[in-house]
C-alpha positions as CSV (number, residue, x, y, z in Angstrom):
1,X,9.9,-9.7,16.1
2,X,13.2,-9.7,14.9
3,X,14.2,-6.5,12.7
4,X,15.5,-6.8,9.2
5,X,18.2,-4.2,10.4
6,X,19.4,-6.5,13.4
7,X,22.3,-9.0,13.1
8,X,21.2,-12.4,14.2
9,X,24.2,-15.5,13.5
10,X,22.0,-18.1,12.1
11,X,23.2,-20.4,15.1
12,X,22.0,-18.2,17.5
13,X,19.1,-19.9,19.4
14,X,15.9,-17.5,20.0
15,X,12.7,-18.8,22.3
16,X,9.1,-17.2,21.7
17,X,8.0,-14.0,21.3
18,X,11.6,-12.7,21.3
19,X,11.8,-8.7,20.5
20,X,15.4,-7.9,18.7
21,X,15.4,-4.2,17.5
22,X,17.1,-2.2,14.9
23,X,21.1,-2.8,15.1
24,X,21.1,-5.3,17.9
25,X,23.9,-7.5,17.6
26,X,23.5,-11.2,18.5
27,X,26.5,-13.6,17.7
28,X,26.4,-17.6,17.2
29,X,26.4,-19.9,20.4
30,X,23.9,-17.5,22.2
31,X,20.7,-18.9,23.9
32,X,17.8,-16.6,24.3
33,X,14.6,-17.5,26.4
34,X,11.2,-16.4,25.5
35,X,9.7,-13.2,25.9
36,X,13.2,-11.3,26.0
37,X,13.6,-7.9,24.2
38,X,17.1,-7.0,23.1
39,X,17.0,-3.3,22.3
40,X,18.9,-1.6,19.8
41,X,22.6,-1.3,19.6
42,X,22.8,-3.7,22.3
43,X,25.3,-6.8,21.7
44,X,24.9,-10.3,22.7
45,X,28.2,-12.2,22.4
46,X,28.7,-15.8,22.2
47,X,28.8,-17.5,25.2
48,X,25.9,-15.7,26.6
49,X,22.9,-17.9,27.7
50,X,19.5,-16.1,28.9
51,X,16.4,-17.3,30.5
52,X,12.9,-15.7,30.1
53,X,11.6,-12.3,30.3
54,X,14.8,-10.4,30.2
55,X,15.2,-7.1,28.7
56,X,18.3,-5.6,27.4
57,X,18.8,-2.1,26.9
58,X,20.4,0.3,24.3
59,X,24.6,-0.3,24.2
60,X,24.9,-3.2,26.5
61,X,27.7,-5.5,25.9
62,X,26.8,-9.4,27.4
63,X,29.5,-12.2,27.1
64,X,32.5,-9.8,26.7
65,X,35.9,-11.1,26.3
66,X,37.0,-11.1,30.3
67,X,39.9,-8.6,31.0
68,X,41.8,-10.8,32.6
69,X,45.3,-11.6,31.7
70,X,45.0,-15.4,32.4
71,X,42.1,-15.5,30.1
72,X,43.8,-16.8,26.5
73,X,40.5,-17.3,24.6
74,X,38.7,-20.2,26.2
75,X,35.3,-21.0,25.5
76,X,33.5,-19.7,28.9
77,X,30.2,-18.6,29.8
78,X,27.7,-16.0,30.5
79,X,24.5,-17.2,32.6
80,X,21.6,-15.0,32.9
81,X,18.2,-16.1,34.5
82,X,14.8,-14.8,34.2
83,X,13.8,-11.4,34.3
84,X,16.6,-8.9,34.8
85,X,16.4,-5.5,33.7
86,X,20.2,-4.7,32.4
87,X,20.0,-1.1,31.5
88,X,21.9,1.2,29.2
89,X,25.6,0.4,28.8
90,X,26.2,-2.3,31.0
91,X,28.9,-4.6,30.3
92,X,29.0,-8.1,31.8
93,X,32.1,-10.3,30.9
94,X,32.3,-14.3,30.6
95,X,34.6,-16.5,33.0
96,X,37.8,-16.4,32.3
97,X,38.3,-20.1,31.7
98,X,36.8,-22.9,29.5
99,X,33.7,-24.6,31.8
100,X,33.6,-21.5,34.0
101,X,30.6,-19.4,33.8
102,X,29.6,-15.9,35.1
103,X,26.3,-16.4,36.5
104,X,23.5,-13.3,37.0
105,X,20.1,-14.9,38.9
106,X,16.4,-13.9,38.4
107,X,14.9,-10.6,38.7
108,X,18.0,-8.2,39.0
109,X,18.5,-5.1,38.1
110,X,21.5,-3.0,36.1
111,X,21.9,0.1,36.2
112,X,23.2,2.3,33.7
113,X,27.2,1.8,33.2
114,X,27.5,-1.2,35.7
115,X,30.4,-3.1,34.7
116,X,30.4,-7.1,36.1
117,X,33.9,-8.7,35.4
118,X,35.2,-11.9,35.0
119,X,33.2,-14.8,37.0
120,X,31.1,-12.5,39.1
121,X,28.2,-14.6,40.9
122,X,24.5,-12.8,41.5
123,X,22.2,-14.1,43.1
124,X,18.7,-12.8,42.5
125,X,16.4,-9.7,43.2
126,X,19.4,-7.5,43.7
127,X,20.1,-3.8,42.5
128,X,23.3,-2.4,41.4
129,X,23.6,1.2,41.1
130,X,24.6,3.7,38.4
131,X,28.2,3.4,37.4
132,X,29.2,0.8,40.0
133,X,32.2,-2.1,39.2
134,X,32.3,-5.2,40.3
135,X,35.8,-6.6,40.1
136,X,36.2,-10.8,39.3
137,X,35.0,-13.3,41.3
138,X,32.9,-11.7,43.3
139,X,29.5,-12.8,45.0
140,X,26.4,-11.2,45.9
141,X,23.7,-12.9,47.7
142,X,20.2,-12.4,47.1
143,X,18.7,-9.1,47.8
144,X,21.3,-7.0,47.7
145,X,21.3,-3.4,47.0
146,X,24.6,-1.2,45.9
147,X,24.0,2.3,45.0
148,X,26.0,4.9,42.7
149,X,29.6,3.9,42.1
150,X,30.2,1.4,44.4
151,X,33.5,-0.6,43.7
152,X,34.0,-3.9,44.9
153,X,37.3,-5.3,45.0
154,X,38.2,-9.2,43.8
155,X,36.8,-11.8,45.3
156,X,34.2,-9.9,47.7
157,X,31.4,-11.6,49.0
158,X,28.2,-10.0,50.2
159,X,25.9,-11.0,52.4
160,X,22.3,-11.2,51.7
161,X,19.7,-7.7,52.4
162,X,22.6,-5.8,52.6
163,X,22.8,-1.7,51.5
164,X,26.3,-0.6,50.2
165,X,25.9,3.4,49.8
166,X,27.3,5.2,47.2
167,X,30.9,5.6,46.3
168,X,32.2,3.0,48.6
169,X,35.3,0.7,48.2
170,X,34.6,-2.4,49.3
171,X,37.8,-4.6,49.8
172,X,36.6,-7.3,52.3
173,X,33.7,-9.2,53.3
174,X,30.3,-7.4,53.7
175,X,27.8,-9.7,56.5
176,X,24.5,-10.0,55.9
177,X,21.8,-7.6,57.0
178,X,23.6,-4.5,57.3
179,X,24.3,-1.1,56.0
180,X,27.7,0.1,54.7
181,X,28.8,3.6,54.2
182,X,32.1,6.2,54.1
183,X,35.3,5.7,52.7
184,X,37.2,4.4,54.2
185,X,33.7,1.9,54.4
186,X,32.4,1.3,57.6
187,X,29.4,-0.4,59.6
188,X,26.1,1.7,59.5
189,X,23.7,0.0,61.2
190,X,21.1,-2.8,60.5
191,X,19.3,-2.5,57.1
192,X,16.0,-2.2,59.1
193,X,14.1,-0.7,56.8
194,X,13.9,-3.1,53.8
195,X,14.0,-6.1,56.3
196,X,10.9,-4.8,58.0
197,X,9.1,-3.8,54.8
198,X,10.4,-6.1,52.1
199,X,11.3,-9.2,53.8
200,X,8.6,-8.7,56.8
201,X,11.3,-9.3,59.5
202,X,9.8,-8.9,62.9
203,X,10.7,-6.0,65.3
204,X,12.2,-8.8,67.6
205,X,14.3,-10.4,65.3
206,X,15.7,-7.1,64.0
207,X,16.6,-6.3,67.5
208,X,18.3,-9.5,67.8
209,X,20.5,-8.4,64.5
210,X,21.2,-5.5,66.0
211,X,22.8,-7.2,69.5
212,X,24.6,-9.4,67.1
213,X,26.3,-6.7,65.3
214,X,27.3,-4.8,68.1
215,X,28.9,-7.4,69.6
216,X,30.9,-7.6,66.2
217,X,31.9,-3.8,65.3
218,X,31.3,-2.2,68.9
219,X,32.2,-4.6,71.8
220,X,35.9,-5.0,72.5
221,X,36.4,-8.2,70.8
222,X,38.1,-10.1,68.4
223,X,35.4,-11.4,65.4
224,X,36.3,-14.4,66.6
225,X,35.5,-13.8,70.1
226,X,32.3,-11.9,69.2
227,X,31.1,-14.8,66.8
228,X,30.8,-17.0,70.4
229,X,29.7,-14.6,72.0
230,X,26.7,-14.1,69.7
231,X,26.2,-17.6,70.1
232,X,26.0,-17.6,73.8
233,X,24.2,-14.7,74.0
234,X,21.8,-13.8,70.9
235,X,18.7,-16.0,70.6
236,X,19.5,-18.4,67.8
237,X,17.2,-17.6,64.4
238,X,17.7,-18.3,60.5
239,X,18.8,-15.1,60.5
240,X,21.3,-15.1,63.3
241,X,22.8,-18.4,62.4
242,X,23.2,-16.5,58.8
243,X,25.2,-14.2,60.2
244,X,27.5,-16.3,62.1
245,X,28.0,-18.9,59.3
246,X,29.0,-16.1,57.1
247,X,31.5,-14.6,59.2
248,X,32.9,-17.9,60.1
249,X,33.1,-18.7,55.9
250,X,34.5,-15.4,55.5
251,X,38.1,-16.1,53.7
252,X,38.9,-12.3,53.1
253,X,37.5,-11.4,56.6
254,X,34.7,-8.8,57.2
255,X,34.6,-5.0,56.6
256,X,35.5,-4.1,60.2
């Protein structure tokens, strides 16, 4: 159902069973998949492509021009997957350069007043809390939780199954499976409750994860030496391998 009080450009492509409520605004070069709901006063701007089952709430702006001095009007993109819930007043910018895209995966929940800047990459099943700001070219892996008013510096990478508590300011990479809190931000333990309840991680693996991070954060070692000690001392598993690869691959360095 498309309200006659909404504006939908004739060149926009809408799938089956899409609901567009009064005063929504949809520009050309927009694709909206089946079973999406676009609520009143939401704006879906050119270059936005979304999959199925998304719900876009009031005053959200998707596909905004990037707030980047390098942007000169290129036809870049915002690509959104399936079954995302994007709440009121969320602003998501397109990528800066032609051929690039800001990307949101599947099953994410973006709360009120979240701002995602240009070229952000969010994977699947993440929660971004009220008022959080994610700067350009940041990456969130699967199942990340950012609590309210979290700020990520440009280029930060947040590992999977990580919880960043309210008000944190992050300027380096955050490895997977951890809790970060405070300002200056610091390691606050393994995200054990979420891992055990929602990922079915065993107590044995949780102990191994805790031992790995004890070497990184509580041992008197460099990060490089801590990684080698993890390889030598902690039984290898998918989770430990993920930690090692993340830390080795971090370009900004991890929060320490």
